[in-house]
N, C-alpha and C positions, 0 to 999 in steps of 0.2 A: 732506423731505416724506414724509409717511406715507400711502401708497396704501391701506393696510388699514383706515384709519378711514372710508373712503367706502363707500357701498353698491356692491356688484358691482365690486370692485377689478380683477378679471381682465378684465372687459369694458372698463373705463376704460383699462387698460394696453394692451389691443389697439387701442382707438380712438386712443390716443396714438401707437403705433407706425405705424399707418396714416396718421394725420395728419402725422406727421413725414416719412414717405416721400412723401406727396402734396406737402407743402411743398417738400421737397428736389428732387423731380422738376420741380415748377413753376418753381423758381429756375433749374435747369439748362436747361429748355426756353426760358425767357425770355432767358437769357444767350446761348444758341445762336441764337435767333431774331434777337437784336440783332447778333450777330457776323456772321451770314450775310445780313442784310438782309431776312429773311423778314417777311412781313406777313400780316395776316388771321387765318386759322384757327389756324395754329401758335402765334402769339402769344396768341390768345384762350385756347387750351387751357392754356398755361402760366400765364396770369393766373388762370384758374378753379381750377386745381390749387393754386396758391399761396394763393388766397383761402380755399378750403375747408380746407386744412391750417392756416392761421393762425386761422380761426374756431374750429376744434376745439381747438387749442392754447391759445387765449385763454380759452375756457370751462373747460378743465381747469386752467389756472393760477389762475383765480378759485376753483375748487373745492378745489385743493390748497394754497392759500396757508396758510402756517404762522403761528401766533400769534408775534409778536415784540414786543420792547419798543417799537418804532416801527411801528404798524400800517400806515403808508404804505409801508413797505419790503416788506411781505409779498407783495403781488401782483407788483410788478416783479421781485422775486427769483425767484418761482416761474416767471414768464413767461420770464425769461432762462435759467433752468435747463432748461426744456422746449425752448426754441428752439435752444439750443446742443447739445442731445442728451445732456446730462449725466444725464438720467433714463432713457435707453434701456436701460442694463444692468439697472436695477431693474425696469423694465417687462417686459423680456424674461424675467428670472428669475421674475417673478410669473406670467407667462403659462405658462411651462414647468413650474413646480413645483406649482401649485395644482390 
């Protein structure tokens, strides 16, 4: 994935890092809430953080999809790379160096 082909790559990289952290904190809060039997506000906060992070990651995956021989593989490949955190080093490098 080439972040530099998009307009404002540094801003998009920062949005990705924040979205990934939001997603990760949301997952941890949801799992903790389920393990402790918490209900209501705590679970809602986790779900909202997870949903916000996923929405931003999905939008970025659509924007960063690379042209491939099979166009149906482009979006899922980008989405998986972003969700697994494989693009975090690239995004952090882009934020720090530009």
